[in-house]
Each structure stands twice: as C-alpha cells, then as structure tokens.
N, C-alpha and C positions, 0 to 999 in steps of 0.2 A: 243398572248401568250408570257409570259416572260420566258426566259431560264436562270436559275441560273447556274453559272459555278460549275461543280461537286466538285472542290477542296474546295470551300467555306464550303461545308457541312462537310468536313473532318477536317476543321481547329480546332486545339486544343485550349482550353481556355488558354491564356497565363497569365492572372492575377490570383493571389492566390484565391482559393475558400474558404479556411479555415478562419474562424473568428479569429482575433488576440487573443481573450480571451481563445482560445483552445491551444495556443502555449505552449509546454512544459508540458502539463498535459495529453497527450494521452496515456502514459503507465499506466497500471493498474495491480497490482500484482495478483488480483483475476482471471483475464482472464487466465494468464499463469499457476497459481498453480491449479486452478479448472480443467484445461485441463490435467495437469500432473496427478492429483489425479484420474481423470476419466480413464486415460489410464493405470496407473500402480498400483494404491493402492489396497491392500486387505483390509486395514483398514484406513478410512479417519478421522483423528482427526484434520483436517485443518480448514475448514470453520465452522463458528459459528452458527450451527443450530442443534436442537435435532433430533435424529433418533427414538425417542420414540413418542407415539401418544399424541396429544393434549388432555386435560381432556374431559371425556365423556359429562359433562354438557355443554361444549362449542360446541362440534360438534353436539350434540342434538339440541341446540339452532339454529345452522345454518340450520340443516335439517328441523326444524319446520318453520323457516323463509322462506325456499325455497318452502315448499309444504303446508304451513298452510292456504292457501286461501286468504291471503292479497296480491292481485296482484300488489298493489302499491309499494311493496318492490322490484319489478323488474324495477322500474322507478327511475328517479333522485329523490334524497331527497334534503334537504337544502345544498347548496354548501359548507358551512363552517363547516358542521358537522350535522349528522342525529340527530334531536331533542332528542330522548331518550338517545343517547350516550353522547352528550354534557351535558345533564342534570345530568346524573349519575356521569360523570367525575367531574363536578362542585361540586356535593355533596361529592364525595370521597376526592377531594383536599381541600375542606373546612375543613374537619376533619384533614387532614395531615398538613395543613398550619396554621390552627386556624384563618381563616379569611373568610368573606363572598365573594362568587364568583357569577358572572352573567354568566350562561351557554352560552349566546349569544355573550358576548363581551370578556370574560376571557378565553374561550376555543376554539381552532380550530382543526378540524380533518384533518389529512394529509395522503398521500399515504406512510405509514410507517414513522419511525423517520427520514429516509433519506431525504424525501421531506420536512419534518419540518426543518431540517438543511438548506437545499437549500433555503427555504423561508426566514429564518433568515438572511443568508448572502446577498441574493439578495435585501432584503427589507431595510437592515440597514447599509450595508458597501458600501462606495463610493470609487472612484479612490483616491489612496493615503492614505486611512485610514489604520491604523495598527491593526492587530488582534493577540492577544497573544494566543499561542497554547502550552499546556504543553505536553512535550514528555516523554514517547512514547504516540502517539495519534492515534485514529482511522483514517485510511488513507484518508478518503474523506475530512477531514477538510481543508487540505492545498489546493487541487485543487479547492474546492468550494470558498474559500477566494479569490484565484487568479482570478477565473471566474467573481467574483463580482468587480474586479479591486483593491482589497485590497492587503496589504503586510503582509504575515504571519511573526510573530516574535516568535521565539521558546525559551522555557525555560525548561531545562530537570529536571526530578526527578532524584536525585543522590542516587545510592545504598550505604548503610552503612552496610556491612556484620556484623552479630553478632559475638562477640569475642569467644563465648563459644562452637563453633563447631556445634551449632544447625543449622537446615535448615533456610535459609533466608525467611522472610515473605514479602509480598507486602508492608506492613507497614514500612519496612526498606528502602524503596525508598521514598526520601523526597525532597521537594523544599528547596532551600537555600533562606531564607527570603530576604537577601540583593540582591541576583541575581534577584529574582522575582521583587522586587521593582524597580530595575534598568531598567526593560523592559517597565515600564509605562512612557508615555510622553504625550505631548499635541496632538500627532497624534494618540494615542491609542483610538480606537472606542469601542472595545469589547475584552473580554477574553472568551475562550472556556474552560469550565470545564466539565470533564467526570468522574463522580463518581457514582457508582463503575466504575473503569477505565478498558477499553479494550485497550491493551492486558494484562496489569499486574495483574488485579484483585484487585487493590488498592482501599480501601474505605477511602476517605479523612476524617480526624478527625475534630472535632469541632474547634480545634486550627488552623489547616491548612485553613479551610474554613473561619474562622474569619480574618485571615491574608489577604486572597484574597478579602473578603468583604470590609475590611478597605481601601485597595488600590483602589477598584472600586469606593467607595464613595468619597475618597480623590481626585481622578482624573476624576470623573464623567464618568465612563466607564460602558458599558453594560456587562451583563454576559449571555452567551448562555450555559445553563446547560443541558448537555446530561445525562439523568438519566434513560436510558432504562433498566438498570439492578437493578433498585431500590429495587425490592423484593428479589433479589438473593444475600443475605449477610449472612456470615457464622460465626460460633464460638461466637454467641451472640453479634456480632458487630451491630452497629446501623447506618442506612443510614440517614444522616442529610441533609435536603434540604436547600441549600444556600439562597433560596428565603425567608426562615423563619427567617434569621438573620437580625439584625437591619439595616435599610436603603436599603435593597436589593430587596424587592418585586417590587418596582417601576422600577427597572433596570434589572430584570431577566426574561428570557424565559426558562420555564421548558419543556424539550422534553421527551416524553414517547412513549412506543411501546407495542401494544397488542401482537405482535410477540414474544417478550421476556417475557412479563408478563404471557401469556397463552400458551407458547410453540407452537405457530402457526405462524412461521416467514413468510410463504408464503401468508398469508392473507393481509399483507401490510396495516395494520391500525395503524397509529401513531397519536400523538396529540401534541399541544403546549398549555401550560397554562401560562398566564401572564397578565400584565396590558393592558387595552384597548389601551393606548397611543402607545404601541409597536405593539400589535396584529393587529391594524387597517392597518398597513403597510404590515404585512405578508398576510393579507386577499387580498390586492391588487395584490401581486405576485401570490398567490394561484388562484385567479379568472382568471388571465391571463396566467396561465400555465396549470395545470391539471384540474382546475375548480371544480372537484367533485370526491369523493371517492366511492367505491362500496357499495351500500346501504345494501345489505344482510349481508355482513361481518360486517358492522357497527352495524346492528341490533343484530347480534349474540354476538358481543363484549359488547354491552350495557347490554344484559341479563347476560353475564358473570360477569360484574361489579356489577349488581344488586344483584346477588348471593353473591359476595364477600363483598359487603357493609353490608349485613345481618349477614355474618359470621365473620366480621372483628375482628381479634385478637383471634378467637376461634381455637381450634386444628384442626377442619375439614376444615378450610379455605385453599384454594389452595395456597394462598400466605404464609401460614405457612408450608404446607406440601412440596411444591416444593424445597425450600432451604434446608430442612432436607435431602431430597433424593439426591440433588446435592452435598451436603457436604460429604455424604458417597462416592459418585462417585469421588469427588475431592481427598479424602483421599486415595482411592484405587489407583488412578493414581499416586499420590505423592509417594506412597509406591513402585509401579512398577518402576518408573523412578529412585528413590533413589537406589533401589536394583541393577540397572545396571550401576550406576555411573553417570547418568545425574542428576545434582543437581537441583531439582525443587524449585521454589520460591513459597511458599504456599500462594495462593490468599485469600484475605478476602471476595471476592465477584465475581460475573460474571460467565460465562461459561468456563473461560480460565485459564490456568496456563502456566507460562514461565519457561523453564528449561535451565540450563547452560550446554553447550555441549563441554566445553574446553577439557575434558578428552578423547574426541573422535577424536581429531585432526588427529591422525595417521590412522584412518579408511578411511578418504576421500582423494583420490589421489589429489595431487597439480595440478593445471592447470597453466602452465607457461604463463606469460603475461596477465593473466585474471584480469580485474578490477572489477569482480563480488565479492561482499562481501562473506566471508567464510560461513556465515549462509545460504545464498542463495544456495551456492554449496552443503552444507551439506544437506539441505532440499531436493534438487533435487536428490542427490545421494541416500538419505535414501528412498525416494518413489520409485526410480527405482530399487534399490538393495535389499531393505528390505520390500517393499510393505506398508510402514507406511507413511501417509501424515501428515505434520505439516507445519507451516508458519514461515519464518524467521523473527526474531524480528526487524531487521534493516529496514524492510518495513514500520515500524511504526515511523520512524525517518526522520528528514529533511536531505537533501543531505549533509549539513555541519557537521551533528553529526552522520550520519550512521555508519562511520567506528569505532566509539567508542563502538558500541554495536553489534559486529558481532559474538559473541559466545553464543547466546541464540536463542531458537526457541519456538514458541507458540503452545500449544496443546489445543483442545477443549474437555472438559470432559462431556458435556451435551449429553451423548450417552447411549444407552441400555447397560446393563451389559454384554451381549454377545459381543458387539463391544469392550468394555474395556478389556474383557478377551482375545479377539483375539489380541489386542494391547500388552497386557502383555505377551502372548505367543511369539510374534515376538521379544520383548525386551529380554526375557529369553534366547531364542535361540541365539540371537546376543551376549549376555554375554558369553554363553558357547563357541561360536566360538572364541571370544576374548581371553578367558582364555586358550583355547587349542592351539591357534596359537603361 
C-alpha cells in the first residue's frame, strides 16, 4: 500500500490558472450596476430590456410550438439554424438588401447577437490584427477583440452642439472623416459599425456610411455591422444597411436580434447574414462552441417573421407599431429630463437616450483621491439616494478616452408607462428639493 504524504494534497497550484486572453478584461460594468439596481432602485432605467410584454402573436407561437404535438421541436434542429427560421430570414433580407440569398449558406442563427459578435471576432481576427471601434461603443466589442488576440483602435464620434439653444440630437455626434481615415492601415482587419448605435441612439446617415464603405473597400477591410436596433428608428429616419452599398456585401456581416426585434430579450435568438466566404468560418466557431440554439425559440421567431413578412410595411406590422410606441416613450422621457435640467440628447433610434448631468455637479459629494469617473459616482449616488438606476456613459469608452465623457449617463426608455411615470415622479421631487435648498 502506498502512503502519500499529507502535505502534497494541500499544495497550492503555483502556476497561473487564468488564460492570458482573459488578462485585463475581467471587470464588467453590468455585474456591478445590475447588483446596485437590484439592491437600491425603485425605478430601473439602466439595463436595455423592455418591461412590457412581447407581442401576443409571438408568445402564442411559442406556446403552440411547446404543446402542439410536434415532439421533434424538443430535440436538436440543424446546428446553424432551424430550417424554417433561416428560410424566412433569407426571404426577409432578400427584400431588404435587394439580392438573392441562400438560407443554408448566407444565414446563421446564434445564441443572441452577443454570440454572433463572438463568432465574428473569433473566426476573423488574428493575433496582431487591428479592429476599428467607433466610440461610444457597446461595451463587449473591446474585450471580444482582445480575447481573439486583436488590437482595438478607437475613433470617437465628436459632439457638435447646435447653436440655437435647441436640444442636441444624436445626429450632432459625428465622425471626423480625416481622423477616421487615419485609423486605417495595412494592419486593419475589420471595423465594427453599430447603427442605430447603443448608447447614443445615433442612426448613421447615407453619407457617413458611404465614407466608411469607401475606406473599407480601399483598404480591403471587413465590416462587422451590429444592426440589432434596425427596426427602432424614429422621426421618419431611415435605417440604411451598409451591406447594400457598393462593394460592401462581400465584406460585411450583418448581425440581428430577435430579442430587440420582438421585445423578447430573454429568448436569446440572434443571427448573422452575409456572404458564404465569411460565414463558413463563423460556422466553424459556432460548431465548436455552443453548437446549437434552442429549437422552440427558433420555431416561434420563425413564425413571428412569417407574420411580419406578410404585413411588411403595413400599419398593423409590429415593425411599424413598435417604433411609434417607443418614439412616444422617448419624447416623454426627454421632456421629464429636460424639465429637471438634465440635458437629453434626443436619439434617432434604439432603446436609449444619453443625458448631460453637468448641472448636477453640486448634488454629488466629492470623493477625495478617487480615480472613479464622475459619471460612475453620479450613477451610484443617484441609485442609492434617489432610487433611479442609469448607466454611466464613460463605460462605453476606451480607457484612453473615458475621462473626456464623464458628464453623461444613459437611460433606457423601452419601459411601461407606469415605469416612466415613476421615473418622472422621482425627477420632479428631486427638482423641488434642489429649488428649495
């Protein structure tokens, strides 16, 4: 019988257990702020999900799929997308892009748009490749580029406030053409485009997209186009798909989300549409990571799209109704924030609006020797003292540029009227306290 010395069982591992690719990307704003909101908030306008129900036709489709007698819907379906879903997505995007699509090679279904992004970076970015990210950006782009071994290169949208004292619009935040061009080099592999943009709500114009497209073609660069808010565009603005511009189909991956399209973010059904020469590599990552997405959710989303394909452009289409409703909610929140002296930047699209909190500097006590940006301190103070949760805008910037944008916070207005009214009550009370003090 062999006796092992007891101390060897207690020996600590001395070599690092963490993979190098995780270095410096372990912090995540959502973990911290979701916890704060859960603990203190009476009204949560922080995270981007609706608190109103998904449309009845969609939940009914889910219920039918669940109990409708087709027991195969409880089993694996095709790994790269349930056939009815990829088929209807191909039909839909043929209409939107004006080109023929093959559902089996031009569409891939993913676990939400999040996994679609992960597949793009893992499949296409190598050690040393540069990826251009437009700031402010949805916060997962930077760590995902780094995990793939790439180097993020940041270019900011620069605010140009209107001279007439009007409220600023997200359209007033623009790229400097020369600055953007200077970021492209022989090391540039891809640019990430997010239009409509989270957090600003900016909808890129045809001119702006044309500039990006020209640079992509000139430098032979790929475009990862995150279009999850494609149907949520306001004031008669138009969402233009960069893949439809000259020379761009062959180098663009379009990412979409049933969560944002049908107000069902917990279903986690997303997709990528693009040329087979790019998608074949995404399929390799997909089959070696999640392999497969929930069949019943895909079946229900397919039925939702079949309905919308029949009603395309008609007043009863959900894609027509939802932005109308959200535009009213946006206007309501804009008014509430403006009334109390937070200057809202009116978004052209998405669930979000950003507000300037400069006039509230005196409300938040200074923390000596704190290197935490002011908007972080403000958002934490506001949720703890006022019960209203929002997200600091500097969380959507790179370390190098964070400190230039610390007087803004992001609110989500995709909420029930009762939620927005409760937010308005908090803001009104706050204003009264400010005036009386």
